[in-house]
C-alpha positions as CSV (number, residue, x, y, z in Angstrom):
1,M,24.6,-0.8,38.9
2,S,26.8,0.1,35.9
3,D,26.7,-2.3,33.0
4,K,30.2,-1.2,32.0
5,I,32.5,-4.2,32.2
6,E,35.7,-3.6,34.2
7,V,38.6,-5.7,35.6
8,G,37.4,-7.9,38.4
9,D,33.8,-8.2,37.2
10,L,32.1,-11.6,36.9
11,V,30.7,-11.9,33.4
12,V,28.8,-14.5,31.3
13,V,29.2,-15.0,27.5
14,V,25.8,-14.2,26.0
15,R,26.8,-14.2,22.3
16,W,29.1,-16.5,20.4
17,P,28.0,-16.2,16.7
18,C,30.1,-18.9,15.0
19,C,29.7,-22.3,16.8
20,K,28.2,-21.4,20.2
21,E,31.2,-23.3,21.9
22,W,31.6,-20.7,24.7
23,L,28.0,-19.6,25.1
24,G,27.2,-19.5,28.8
25,K,30.8,-19.5,30.0
26,I,31.2,-17.5,33.2
27,F,34.5,-16.0,34.2
28,R,36.1,-13.1,36.1
29,V,37.8,-10.4,34.0
30,G,41.5,-10.3,34.6
31,R,42.3,-7.5,32.0
32,I,40.9,-5.7,29.1
33,N,43.0,-5.3,25.9
34,Q,42.7,-4.5,22.2
35,E,43.3,-7.9,20.7
36,P,44.6,-8.7,17.1
37,P,42.3,-10.7,14.8
38,T,41.7,-14.1,16.3
39,F,40.1,-17.4,15.3
40,C,37.6,-19.5,17.2
41,T,39.5,-22.4,18.8
42,K,36.7,-24.9,17.8
43,C,35.4,-23.9,14.3
44,K,38.3,-21.6,13.2
45,A,35.9,-18.7,12.3
46,L,37.7,-15.4,12.1
47,H,36.5,-13.0,14.8
48,G,38.6,-10.0,13.8
49,S,40.3,-7.4,16.0
50,V,38.3,-6.7,19.1
51,Y,38.3,-4.9,22.5
52,A,38.3,-8.0,24.6
53,A,38.0,-9.1,28.2
54,I,40.6,-11.7,29.1
55,E,40.1,-14.3,31.8
56,R,42.4,-14.0,34.8
57,S,44.2,-17.3,33.8
58,D,44.9,-15.9,30.3
59,T,43.3,-19.0,28.7
60,F,40.2,-17.3,27.4
61,A,39.2,-14.0,25.8
62,S,35.9,-12.7,24.5
63,P,34.8,-9.4,22.8
64,I,33.2,-7.2,25.5
65,T,30.1,-6.8,23.3
66,W,29.5,-10.6,23.7
67,L,29.4,-10.4,27.5
68,R,26.9,-9.5,30.2
69,K,28.1,-8.4,33.7
70,I,26.8,-10.5,36.6
71,P,25.9,-8.2,39.4
72,P,27.2,-8.9,43.0
73,L,24.7,-10.7,45.2
74,A,24.4,-7.8,47.5
75,E,23.1,-5.6,44.7
76,L,20.6,-8.2,43.7
77,E,19.3,-8.6,47.2
78,S,18.9,-4.8,47.6
79,V,16.9,-4.5,44.4
80,E,14.7,-7.4,45.5
81,R,14.2,-5.7,48.9
82,E,13.3,-2.4,47.3
83,T,10.8,-4.1,45.1
84,E,9.1,-5.7,48.2
85,L,9.0,-2.4,50.0
86,C,7.4,-0.7,47.1
87,R,4.5,-3.1,46.8
């Protein structure tokens, strides 16, 4: 599995340094853009210009470095099965 985040991937926010408002949010990536400096919608902290993953609904964006890709279930099951066979 590649850890590179691409359009269509399911991701979870694992870092949100200002107020932790969106920590744990899960969303599907709709597009990836270079975004101008932005502010946190809750605490108004400046996040600066970032390479961001934008939710399909265009209501949320996060720097890619703050995200972790959630692998498809089929990949998780194959890893678990390989582990069982190796024991």
